[in-house]
N, C-alpha and C positions, 0 to 999 in steps of 0.2 A: 782422905777421898772428900770431896764438893758434892753440895749438895742443889739442888732448884724444884721448886714444889711445884705440881700442875694445879693449876688454880680453879679448873674443870672438877676437877677430882678428888684433891687432896695429897694427891700419892706423891712420895718424896722420890725426885731423880738423880740418882747418883754418878759422878762424874770421875774418871781420874783423877787423881790428886795433881797440881798444877796448871789445872785446865783455867786458862783465862778468863775473868769474871765477865768480860763482854760475850764469850760463848756461851756461859749458861743458861740458853734461854731455849726455851721452847719452839718448835715450829709454831707456824701461826695459825696451820689450821687445827692444833689439839685443842682449844679451849671451846669450840665450837663440836666437835665430831669426836663421838667416845671411843674410847681403845679398849676392845675386847683381848686379854691376854688370848695367843694360841700356844700349844705343846704339840709342835710336831713332831710324828713318829714315822719311822718306815724300817718296815723287813722284810728281808730278804728279796730285793726290787731287782729282777731280771727282763732285760729289754732284749728281742732279736730282729732282726730283718732279714729279708732275703737277699741273697747276691745271685749273681750271674753267672758265677762259675764254682769250679772245685775245687780252689784255689788252699792252701794251709793256712791255717790261721792257730795262733797259741792261746790257748786257753788258761785259767785260772788252773793252779792247781799241777801245774809242770806238763810231763811228757806223756802220761798216760792216757793224760783229757787231749792231747793233742790232735796234729792231723790234719786231714782232707775232713768238709764239714760233707758227710752222704744227704745230709737233709737240705744241703747249699744254703743253709742259715749263718750270719755272723752275728755273734752276741757282742750286742754294744755295751748293756750293763750286767753284771755277773754276779747278783747275791749281795746287794748294797744293802746294810743296815745301820742306822744311825737316829738321833734324837737331836732335836732342836729347843730349848727352853724361850717362852720371855726375856725380854731383855737381852739376849744371847746374840752374837753373829757369828754363823756357820761358815766358813769359808773354803771351796772345791780347789782342790789344786791335783794339776794334773798334765800331763805333755798331750800335744795336742791328737785329737782321735781317741780319749781317753773314757769319754763320755759325757761330761761336765755338764754340758748346756742338753743333754739326753734327761741327766737326771734333775737339773733345776727344771726342765717343762713339765716331769711326771712329777714331779711334786706341787707343781701350780696346775693339776688337774687338768695338764693341756696336751697328752700324752695318753691317748687310750688305745684301744683295741686287742684282741687277741695275745699282740704279742706279749706285751706288757705285763708281767706276775708280781706277786708279794703285796703286801699289804702297807698303806699310807693313810694315817689315821692323823686328824685334826679335832684335839682335844678326847679322844676315843675313837670320835665317828670319821663315816669316811667322805671326800668330797664333796660339798652341795655345792650346786649350780646356781643356788640364787645365793644364798645369804655369805657362803663363804666365797666366794667369787666379790661380792662387793667388797670383803673385806682381805682381799687379796692384792698387791700390786707386782706388777710383772716388768722389770725394764728389761727388750730381747737388745740383743748387741749391736744390731743394726737399728739407728735413729730412722725410723719412719714418720716422715713429717712434711706436711703441706706447705710449698717450698712458697707460695707467695703469700703468706701470713707472716705478720709478726711475732715475734715470742709472747708479746703481751695479747697478742690475738686468739694465740695457739693455746695458752694457758687458761685464757679466761674461757673460753668455747668448752675445754675438758671440764672446766669446773660448771657450767653451765648444764652440761649434758648429765654428767657422773657423782653431784655433790647431790643430799636426798631433798626432798621437798619441804623439809623441817628447816632448812636456811631461805633466806631471804634472799634475793638477787645482789643486793648491799654486800650482806655477808659470802657472798660465795665471790662477788669480785674482790672483796678483802680476803680473801683465803688466795686468790690467784695473787692478788699485791705482794701479798707476805711470803710465799713461794719463792716469788721476784726475787725478793730481797734476801731470802736466805741463801740461794744459791748463786748470789751476786751476781743479777740477769740485768741491774738497774742500767748499767749499762748501753745495752743492748736490745732494752724493751720495746723499744720500736724500731727496731731492724728487723729486713723479711729472713724468715730462716733460710731460702735458698735452693738450691738445686744443683745440677751437675751443668746446667747451662748459665742459669740466673747465679748471681754474684749474693752470697749473704753469712751470717754468721760462723765462725768457726768451729772444726768437729767438736771441739770440746766444750763448747757453747750448745752446741745440737744434743751431746750427749746429757748435761744438767737440764737442759727444759726437756727430753724424756725422762728423766725420774723429776721432774717436776711433774709432771701429767701424772703420776702414780704418786708422790706425796700428796698431791691436794686431797686426795683420800683419806689421808691418815690413818694407812694400812694395818692390819693388826699383824697381817703375813706380809712379808717385802724379800720380792726375789727380784736380784739382778745378776743378770746375763753378763760379765766379762764391763764393768762400768767405769774403768781406766784405762780402757782400750785407746789410743790416741792422744791421751793426755798426756802433759809434762807431772814432772812429778811433783809440781806445788801446787797443782790441779785437781792430781789422783787422789794425795793427802788429803783436801779440802772436803772431795767428794764423801771420801770415808768419812771423815769426821763428822760430816754432817749424819752418814748413814749410823753412825755411832751412836750420837744422840739420838737417832730415833729409834733403835734398835734399847739406851738408857730410858725412853719412854714406856717400854713394856711390850714394844713391838717384839715380835719373831725375823732373825732378818738373815736370810740363805742368799749366798756370792757365788758366783765365776769368779778367778781370777788367775790370770796366764801366769805370770810371773811378778808378785809384790814386791816392794824394795823391802828393807827391813821392818823402816817406819809403818807402812802400812801393815806389813806380817802382824807387831806385836798390839796390832788394834782389834786383830779376831781373839773371838773367845776360843772357837771349836774349829778344828779345822779335819776335815778329810780330802786323805790323799788318794786319787786312783793311778793305777797304772794303765799299759796297754791292754785293751779286751777287759775295760771297764771292771776291776779287781782292785778290790779297798787293801790298803795297806796301812792304811792308817786312820782312827778316828778317836780323838782326844780334842783335853788341850794344848792351842797353840802354843803353850809357854812351856809344856812336858814334850813335846816333839822332838827335840834333838836329846833331849837325859833318854826318853825310848828307844829310839833309834840305836845310841850306844849301847845302851843294857843289851841288845839284840847282835851286838857286834859290829857295827857301822859309825863309828864314831866320827867327828869331824874330821877334816885333816890334818895333819899335824902343823903342815907349815900355812893354816889357814887361819888369819887374825879380823876376830869378830866378825864370824861366819853367818851372812844371812839364813836364817833354817829354811828359808824355801828354798832356796838354791840348792840348799842339800838333798832337801824332798825332792825336788825334781830330776835330779843326778840320777837317785836312789828308785824314781817310777821309772827312769828311763832304761833301769839297768845297770849302771855307772857310781860303784862303790866309790870310795875315799881312798885316795893315793891309787886307784886300778890305771890311771897311766904310767904308771912306774912299768906293770906288767906290761901295759899295750909297747909300750916302746922296745921292751925286751924283745918282744917276739915280732917287730915291724920285718926282720928282716926274713923271716920264716915264711913258707910259702900257705901254713897256715896261721896265719893271720888275724884274718877275716874269719874263720870259723872258730879259733881261741876265742874271739870277740866277742861273738855270738854264741855261745858256750857259758863264756863269764858272764853275760848279760841274763841268762837263761837262770842260770845259777843263782846271779842274786834276787830275782825276782822268785823264784821257788823259793829262796829264803826268805824275803819278805812275808809272801802268802800263809807262811807254814807259822811265820811266827806272828803274824795278824791272826789267825784261827786259833793259835793256842794262848795270845796274850790278850785280847781284844775284842774278841766274836763273843768268848764267854760275858765279859762285864757287859758290853752291849748289851745282849739278852737280859739280863738282868734289870738295865736299865728299863728296858720297853716291859719288864712286868712289874713295874713302879705303877699304880693307879696314878690319873693327870690329876693333878692338884686345881685344874681350870675345870669345873664343871659344866660351861656354858657352851652347851649344843647350837650348832649354826642351823641345823636344819627345822629348828623350831624358833619361832622368836616370838611367840604372840603367848602368854600365859592365859590359861583358861579358868570359868569360874570355878572346877573342879580343884584348883591347884595343880594341875597337870600342864601340857603345851599343846597348842594348833598348830597344825604343819602349815608353815607358809602356803599362800594361794599363786597364783600368774601374776595377778594385780602386784603382791608385795615383792615380786624377782625384779621387777623396775625400780629406781629409786624416783624418776620423774615420768611423767604421762605424756600419753603417745602426742598430744598435742606441742606439749614442753619440748620434744624431741624434733618432732615436725620442724617448727619455728625455728629454733638455733640451728640446725642443721642447713635451714634454708638460708639463715643470713651467713652460716659460713659459706656455704657454695658461692653464694652469690660474691664474697670477698674474694674466694681464693681462683673461681673462674673469671672475673672482671677484665682481668690481663689476657689471659686465653682468647674469649670471646670477640675484645674487640680490641684484640691487637691489629697495629697499621699496615700489617703485611697482608693480613685475612677483611679486613676494608675495604684495601687496595683492588684486591681480584676480584672482589664482587662486582664493586663500583665498576672497575674496566672494563670488565667483561657488560654490564647494563650497556656504559656508552658506545661500546664495541658493535652490541647487537642494535641498540637503538640509530646506529648510523647507519650499519648494512641495512635496517629494512628502515630507514628514515621514509614518514609520510608514505605508507607503502598506501597506492591507490585501491577503491573498493573493488576496482574490475580483477584486481591480480588478489583471486583469491587464492593459490597455489602459494603465496609468500605468506598470505596472512594464516593459514594455516598451518605451515612451516613455524611461523614464530609463534606459535599455540601450542605446538609440539614442543617446541625451545625450551618453553616455560618447565612443560612437565617435564623435563628430561633434567636439565638445569638442575631444579629443585627438589627433583626427584634421587638424584644420587649427589650432590654436593653436602646434604646434610647426613645422608646415610654415610659417609664415607668419614664423618667429623664423629658418630655417635660409634661407631665400632671402637677408636679407642677408651672407650668412658672407660667400664669396669675392669679392659684387660690394667690401664696404667693405675685404678685405684684399686686392684685387687689387696697387694698388701696391705692396704690402710685400713681397707675393710676387717680384712681375717685380725689385724691389730685389734680393732676398737670391738668389734664383735665378740673376740675372745674376753674382753674386757666386762662385756655387759653395758656396753655404752648404752646403744640404743636397740628399738627393735627393726628389722631389715625393713618392714611396711614403713618406717618412717624413715627412713636412710634412702628408699627407693623414690619413694613420692615427693619428698623434698625436691633429690635429686631430680627430676622431671621436669617440676614444677619451674624450680629454678633456671632451667635452661628457657624456659618460654621466654620470658622477654629476650632474650640475650640472639637464642634460634633466629626468631622472629622478625627483629629488626633489623635484621638486610636484607631479606627476600622482602622485606614492605618497600625498604629504600630502591630496591632491582625493580620491584614492579610499577612502583612513580616514576623511574628514567624512562626503562623501557618501553612503557604501555602508550605514552603520550607522544614520544618521540618515534616509536614504529606507526603509527595510524590506525591503531585499532579505532573501535567503533567510541566514540566520544560522549559519551551519555555517564553521567557522575554512578547512576546505580548498576548500571554492564561493569564500571571501573571498580567498583568496591565487591560487586560478583565473582568478578576475576582474582583480584587481591584474595578474596576470602578463599577460592579454589588452590591457590599456589601456596597458600598458608595451611590450607589441609594437607595439602602433598607434601609441603615439610613435614608435620609431625607424624605423618604415615611413615615416610622415608625413614625419620628417626627412630622411629619406633624399632625397624626391621632391624637398621644399625644398634639397636641397646640388645635386638635379643641376639643377633649371629655374635658381638662382643661376649655377650654373656654366656652363653651357650660354648665357646671355643676358650675365652678366656686367653687369648695369644694372639698378638696382635700380627705376627705373620700370617696366622693361617685365618686370622679372620678377614683380612684384608683381599686374600684369596677369595675366598669366598664372596666376600662383599663386590669384587669383580667379575667373578662368573655368574653372579645375579643381579649385578646391573646390565652384564652382554647380553641376557635370556632378556630380560623384560626390556630394554634399548629396542631388542628387534620385533617382538611379539606386540610391541606397543600400538600398533594400528595405523601408524604411517609407513614406515618401510614396506614391511611386507600385508598388501593387504587383503589377499586372497590367501589365509595360513591354511595348509591341510587338513581335510577333517581330522586327523588320526592325531595332528599335533597342537587342534586349535586350543586346547582347554587351555594353553600357557597364559594365552594373551589373556586368560579371568582373575590369573597369578599375579597378572601384574598393574601393580598401583597407577602407575604411569599412562597403561591404557585406560583407566577409571577418569585421572585429571585430565587428559590430551579429548574426552569424551567431553567432560563437563564444561572445560572450556570454550570447545566449539557450541557446545549449547547457550551458553554464555552469550557467544556473539553471534551466533545467527540462531534463528526458528522456521518452523517448516514453510511461513511465506517469504521468505527472503528473495532475490534473484540478483543476479550479476550478468555482467557484462558476455556474454561466451560465442561473440563477433569480435574480427582486429576495428571493426569502425562502431561498435557498439550499440548495431542496431537488431541484435539477437538477445532478447535473456533467457537464460535458464535458471531453475529453480536451482536451490544450493543444495538443497538436502539431495539432490542429483550428481552433486559433483560425487567423483569417485571416491577422494581421502573422507569427505562427511559422509558417503554410504556406506563405509566399512565399518564405521562404528557407529551410526545411526545417531539419531536426534531424541529416541524417547527413552522413557523410563529412567531419567536423569537422578529421579528421587532415591530409586532402588543402588545406582550406583551411590550414590551419598552414603545407605545404611550398608553396603558391603566396604566402601573405604573406613567405615565407623567399626567394623566389626576386625578389619585387619588393624586398625590403631590399637582396639582392645586387644588384641588377639596378641601381637607383637608386644608388648607390653607387658601381658602377662606371663608369655612366652620367659622372654628375658627376669620376670619376676621370680619365678618357680625355679629358671636355672641358677639363681643367685644361691638358692637354698644350696648346692650344691658346694661352695663355694664355704665347707666349714669352718668355723673357728674354734682355733688351738685351746 
């Protein structure tokens, strides 16, 4: 064995013999963040889900427990028991649908509800949503990353949000740089992550970035779901080697893996093998798996040379015993070949489950009864003067302050959305409409009051609906990111919401400002600076209210198609009831116009342009002057109580955003 020393704690870390000297180094995050050892134990973990029919499923234990589920529940995990200690890597193997990801999610404290039963402890304590969550790194199978951020920006913002205040900003930057070096991301450090439309880094590099986000924390418990999926064998080996070094530093590592190579398999310390229905058929040392299955009558095939233990184990988990293809070939001409093969698989599974109950289950229960060597209690962090412990407060739940979270999220949001908000197509769309509208209303004479009022209504309609349709996409598109980051305790929902809305202000208000500058003067509206500024403020006010409604619709439905459908219906109603098309609304439905912010914007714009003492030419030769307030379109909305309209729009602005914030609380972190 080779050894390396952690300079911060003095602990000696052992590596397998033959490890190259250049690999005997700790992750850059280790010297500054302490690692607390965690012994993870789970006993008789059962998880069930509802199903929509009464189909038959095979349960663990054989035919007596099989058949149709009368309670319409499917068992995903069926009595999983195990233990993994600091410094060990536990790998979960099994065919697709065996419950590997579900078990990993449960061990990470992200799978709650009445359908989960059993006992999961961390150093003898239940999961703590505060301290233990901060000490747990969870890497999901799907890489959820912002496409417009670079690799360095992604890891830097994660470090600034998740690392504690005990580190300075320079030290947090150093942590991020160290992780980039450790994961071999230096060549793509300034490349954008990319997405379905935007070209970016490769899939393997994205996976390493996702792992790097969790490595920043120097986690005591690291959970990885399929960390090698989509990677070539060399890159996969590099990832598992890094994970091995993390475990060697006293961390507890649990990973699911689909079909590891022989080289990867021998890096694991322990293995859990699950069959269909979430039934455990092996738990123990990875190096002892082949001998165990040989001892119960399933030795490797006689024709196999240098067998990969993972291949044998996955075959057994699927009910395929070594050399069973010979018997299947003999039955290939029989009409009962399919049923014989199914019976054979059922028999193999029953034998494996029976052997597990007889040989492994008893040993595991004995291991679970051994007291934990690690007495650190994650739910109680601060010693009291009496020698006991003090429960963590709400402020201790977060590693950074609210203001720090807000500022970092604001900077990250501005960097991520700068391409989206100021893309060329969007700018062309707004500017072209402004110039086209300016040409259509080119220097409208003061006597053409109908055309002037139509232009004001166009202001209220265009900037009442354009921001709304942009805003409905906001939260549905960020749903997966919000779930991921809040599940890891990265920030408060309030800091995220306010940074998201504040960050949109300069981007959302710049285009309507340019729009009004163009069309106002081209359209020949009242050429007074004060009137122009007030008109601009009313339009911007309308943009904010419209955006608020869009955010509320998107947050409530959290589905792009449903949100756009509801937004279309809402805008149509507001358009009709806006006071321009229908001026004499029937009394039984007149209340609709008071719900339309377009109505209030339209009224305020008219109130800015005209006063009760203004007149217009109401005859062909201009000999007759009529009061503007008596013009039908103006009379329908009135020119009085404008400050009340401003207040009503303020209530809409605050109310819609409050609804959006409350609706986001339904998006529960896992």
